[in-house]
PLY file of the C-alpha trace (Angstrom):
ply
format ascii 1.0
element vertex 254
property float x
property float y
property float z
element edge 253
property int vertex1
property int vertex2
end_header
193.98 155.88 21.05
195.33 152.49 20.20
198.68 151.56 21.75
200.08 151.20 18.23
199.69 154.98 17.74
201.37 155.71 21.07
204.20 153.35 20.21
204.50 154.95 16.76
204.99 158.43 18.22
207.24 157.18 21.02
209.49 155.78 18.28
209.21 158.84 16.04
209.70 161.49 18.72
213.47 161.79 18.33
213.15 162.23 14.56
209.84 164.09 14.29
211.50 167.41 13.47
212.82 165.81 10.27
209.29 165.89 8.82
209.82 169.60 8.18
212.40 171.25 5.89
213.04 173.65 8.79
211.25 172.76 12.03
211.79 176.11 13.77
210.47 177.99 10.73
207.42 175.71 10.61
206.87 176.24 14.33
206.85 180.00 13.88
204.64 179.94 10.78
202.02 177.58 12.23
201.83 179.42 15.54
201.33 182.75 13.78
198.34 181.37 11.90
196.76 179.69 14.93
197.45 182.72 17.15
195.69 184.97 14.62
192.64 182.67 14.73
192.62 182.69 18.54
192.89 186.47 18.74
190.24 187.03 16.09
187.80 184.85 18.04
188.64 185.64 21.66
190.57 188.92 21.64
194.19 189.67 22.36
194.56 187.60 25.52
196.84 186.07 26.62
194.69 182.96 26.87
194.86 179.70 28.82
195.54 177.16 26.09
195.77 173.37 26.02
197.47 171.61 23.12
196.03 168.13 23.72
198.15 166.46 21.00
201.29 168.52 21.43
203.78 165.99 20.07
207.26 167.49 20.35
205.83 171.02 20.60
205.40 172.13 16.99
202.36 174.30 17.74
202.59 174.60 21.54
206.04 176.19 21.67
205.14 178.85 19.11
201.85 179.65 20.84
203.65 180.02 24.16
206.14 182.34 22.46
203.13 184.39 21.30
202.29 185.02 24.96
199.62 182.42 25.73
199.74 180.30 28.89
200.13 176.91 27.21
199.96 173.40 28.63
200.86 170.45 26.43
199.65 166.87 26.62
200.17 163.94 24.30
199.48 160.21 24.25
203.21 159.67 23.72
205.21 160.27 26.92
208.42 160.39 24.87
207.06 163.14 22.60
205.67 165.15 25.54
209.02 164.94 27.33
210.81 166.20 24.23
208.32 169.08 23.89
209.23 170.28 27.39
212.97 169.99 26.65
212.68 171.82 23.31
210.63 174.59 24.93
213.19 175.05 27.70
215.99 175.21 25.13
214.14 178.17 23.58
213.46 179.88 26.96
209.76 179.04 26.76
207.66 177.74 29.66
205.70 174.69 28.51
204.43 172.21 31.11
203.90 169.00 29.12
202.64 165.59 30.19
201.52 162.24 28.86
197.72 162.09 28.59
195.19 160.41 26.30
192.87 162.99 24.72
189.97 160.72 25.70
190.87 161.13 29.41
192.27 164.62 29.88
193.59 165.14 33.44
192.27 168.68 33.83
189.36 170.22 35.68
186.26 171.38 33.81
186.48 174.81 32.16
190.24 175.02 32.79
191.09 176.50 29.39
190.04 179.27 27.00
191.38 177.38 23.97
192.00 173.73 23.09
194.20 172.93 20.09
194.23 169.47 18.50
196.44 169.77 15.43
198.51 167.75 12.96
195.84 165.18 12.10
195.91 163.76 15.63
192.20 162.98 15.84
192.59 160.57 12.91
194.43 158.11 15.14
191.14 157.39 16.88
189.68 154.62 14.77
186.08 154.39 16.00
183.19 156.84 16.17
182.93 156.13 19.90
186.52 157.16 20.57
186.18 160.32 18.49
183.01 161.22 20.41
184.68 160.67 23.79
187.71 162.79 22.82
185.58 165.69 21.62
183.48 165.56 24.78
186.68 165.77 26.82
187.84 168.78 24.82
184.48 170.42 25.45
184.62 169.58 29.17
187.96 171.29 29.76
186.93 174.42 27.81
185.14 177.27 29.51
181.77 178.27 28.10
182.46 180.38 25.04
185.95 178.90 24.68
187.51 177.97 21.36
188.41 174.63 19.79
190.93 174.58 16.93
191.26 171.16 15.34
193.19 170.38 12.16
193.03 167.35 9.88
194.21 166.33 6.46
191.80 167.13 3.62
190.22 163.70 3.80
187.19 164.69 1.71
189.53 164.75 -1.25
191.81 161.91 -0.13
188.92 159.48 0.30
188.03 160.06 -3.33
191.55 159.64 -4.68
192.92 157.10 -2.16
196.59 157.88 -2.82
199.15 155.13 -2.29
201.87 157.50 -1.09
202.70 161.01 0.04
205.47 163.12 -1.55
208.90 162.97 0.07
210.04 165.81 2.33
213.70 166.79 2.59
214.95 168.23 5.87
218.28 169.98 6.34
219.86 169.55 9.77
223.21 169.70 11.49
223.84 166.07 10.49
222.97 166.65 6.83
219.89 165.97 4.74
217.20 163.48 5.75
214.22 162.32 3.70
210.73 161.40 4.95
207.97 159.78 2.90
204.87 157.66 3.48
203.23 154.67 1.84
199.49 154.29 2.43
197.60 150.99 2.36
193.85 151.59 2.29
191.43 149.24 4.06
188.49 147.75 2.22
186.15 150.24 3.94
187.81 153.06 1.94
188.15 155.14 5.12
190.98 153.73 7.20
194.52 153.21 6.02
197.80 151.84 7.32
200.83 154.12 7.03
204.39 152.99 6.49
206.49 155.95 7.52
209.98 155.89 6.03
212.85 158.10 7.09
216.25 158.03 5.40
218.93 159.44 7.68
222.49 160.22 6.60
225.27 157.93 7.74
228.88 157.61 6.68
228.33 154.81 4.15
225.05 156.13 2.73
221.60 156.06 4.35
220.10 154.57 7.47
216.46 153.59 6.86
213.94 153.80 9.71
210.38 152.55 9.22
207.43 153.08 11.57
203.83 151.95 11.08
200.46 153.16 12.32
196.79 153.34 11.26
194.60 156.39 10.66
190.94 157.09 9.94
190.28 159.41 7.01
187.51 161.37 8.73
185.40 163.55 6.50
184.62 167.12 7.51
180.95 166.21 7.80
181.75 163.35 10.19
183.88 165.62 12.39
181.30 168.40 12.29
178.54 166.01 13.38
180.69 164.61 16.18
181.65 168.08 17.40
177.99 169.15 17.37
177.02 166.08 19.39
179.80 166.91 21.88
178.24 170.31 22.53
180.19 172.62 20.22
178.50 175.43 18.30
179.42 177.97 15.60
181.41 175.28 13.81
183.26 176.44 10.71
186.04 175.01 8.57
188.88 177.27 7.46
190.61 175.92 4.37
194.35 176.42 3.71
193.81 178.96 0.94
192.06 181.31 3.37
193.51 180.39 6.78
197.15 180.03 5.77
197.42 176.80 7.76
198.66 173.74 5.91
195.59 171.62 6.83
191.86 172.40 7.04
191.08 173.91 10.46
187.84 173.38 12.35
187.03 176.31 14.60
184.17 175.84 17.09
182.88 177.47 20.27
182.16 175.70 23.52
0 1
1 2
2 3
3 4
4 5
5 6
6 7
7 8
8 9
9 10
10 11
11 12
12 13
13 14
14 15
15 16
16 17
17 18
18 19
19 20
20 21
21 22
22 23
23 24
24 25
25 26
26 27
27 28
28 29
29 30
30 31
31 32
32 33
33 34
34 35
35 36
36 37
37 38
38 39
39 40
40 41
41 42
42 43
43 44
44 45
45 46
46 47
47 48
48 49
49 50
50 51
51 52
52 53
53 54
54 55
55 56
56 57
57 58
58 59
59 60
60 61
61 62
62 63
63 64
64 65
65 66
66 67
67 68
68 69
69 70
70 71
71 72
72 73
73 74
74 75
75 76
76 77
77 78
78 79
79 80
80 81
81 82
82 83
83 84
84 85
85 86
86 87
87 88
88 89
89 90
90 91
91 92
92 93
93 94
94 95
95 96
96 97
97 98
98 99
99 100
100 101
101 102
102 103
103 104
104 105
105 106
106 107
107 108
108 109
109 110
110 111
111 112
112 113
113 114
114 115
115 116
116 117
117 118
118 119
119 120
120 121
121 122
122 123
123 124
124 125
125 126
126 127
127 128
128 129
129 130
130 131
131 132
132 133
133 134
134 135
135 136
136 137
137 138
138 139
139 140
140 141
141 142
142 143
143 144
144 145
145 146
146 147
147 148
148 149
149 150
150 151
151 152
152 153
153 154
154 155
155 156
156 157
157 158
158 159
159 160
160 161
161 162
162 163
163 164
164 165
165 166
166 167
167 168
168 169
169 170
170 171
171 172
172 173
173 174
174 175
175 176
176 177
177 178
178 179
179 180
180 181
181 182
182 183
183 184
184 185
185 186
186 187
187 188
188 189
189 190
190 191
191 192
192 193
193 194
194 195
195 196
196 197
197 198
198 199
199 200
200 201
201 202
202 203
203 204
204 205
205 206
206 207
207 208
208 209
209 210
210 211
211 212
212 213
213 214
214 215
215 216
216 217
217 218
218 219
219 220
220 221
221 222
222 223
223 224
224 225
225 226
226 227
227 228
228 229
229 230
230 231
231 232
232 233
233 234
234 235
235 236
236 237
237 238
238 239
239 240
240 241
241 242
242 243
243 244
244 245
245 246
246 247
247 248
248 249
249 250
250 251
251 252
252 253
């Protein structure tokens, strides 16, 4: 992962919850969907689960609440530290550490499930880096273990190449905040630079915070091929209208 992505999430970590109208509600809703997928594939558990792009804990905290033994890791040390703090504030055990998904600091076959959610894989900008990350996810999964990976619906977005994403309004103890994105597509039609705007309430009006990063609009075919090459089998995509998750979900077995 390029340092620019790590720096982006280090900067965003304190405000990441503002992406959601209600972060705790989103946490609960997303975990319920992912937990149902885990249990349908592997049984009731609880399972040893790694969230290898845990951010501030949006999926990891909810999955730990559901009873799984969850470890979180993230390229951003600031985000991982916040995930541990937020989990403790909710009486949830969540060991969380800084780690690049291309170099996971875990022994082989340590986990039953690896989760890589919230479009995290798209911050890897080359086929080589994507391949290395997926091989690492396969390495730390036991044979027969489950990978759950979520991405934006880039098959559609690469056709339409939108210049922006709709604003999201969050309601917090300090009032309303607004988050929106501007996208600047590269000439290759696959990668794009994001300008990530957040408007935070202040006494005289709004404070504007802007962060920037780059993503790769990976198609489902590209991710499927890379996962197959990394040793995954039984690969299937679950779309939002059937899975209930807000992004397409790749489910695959190690």
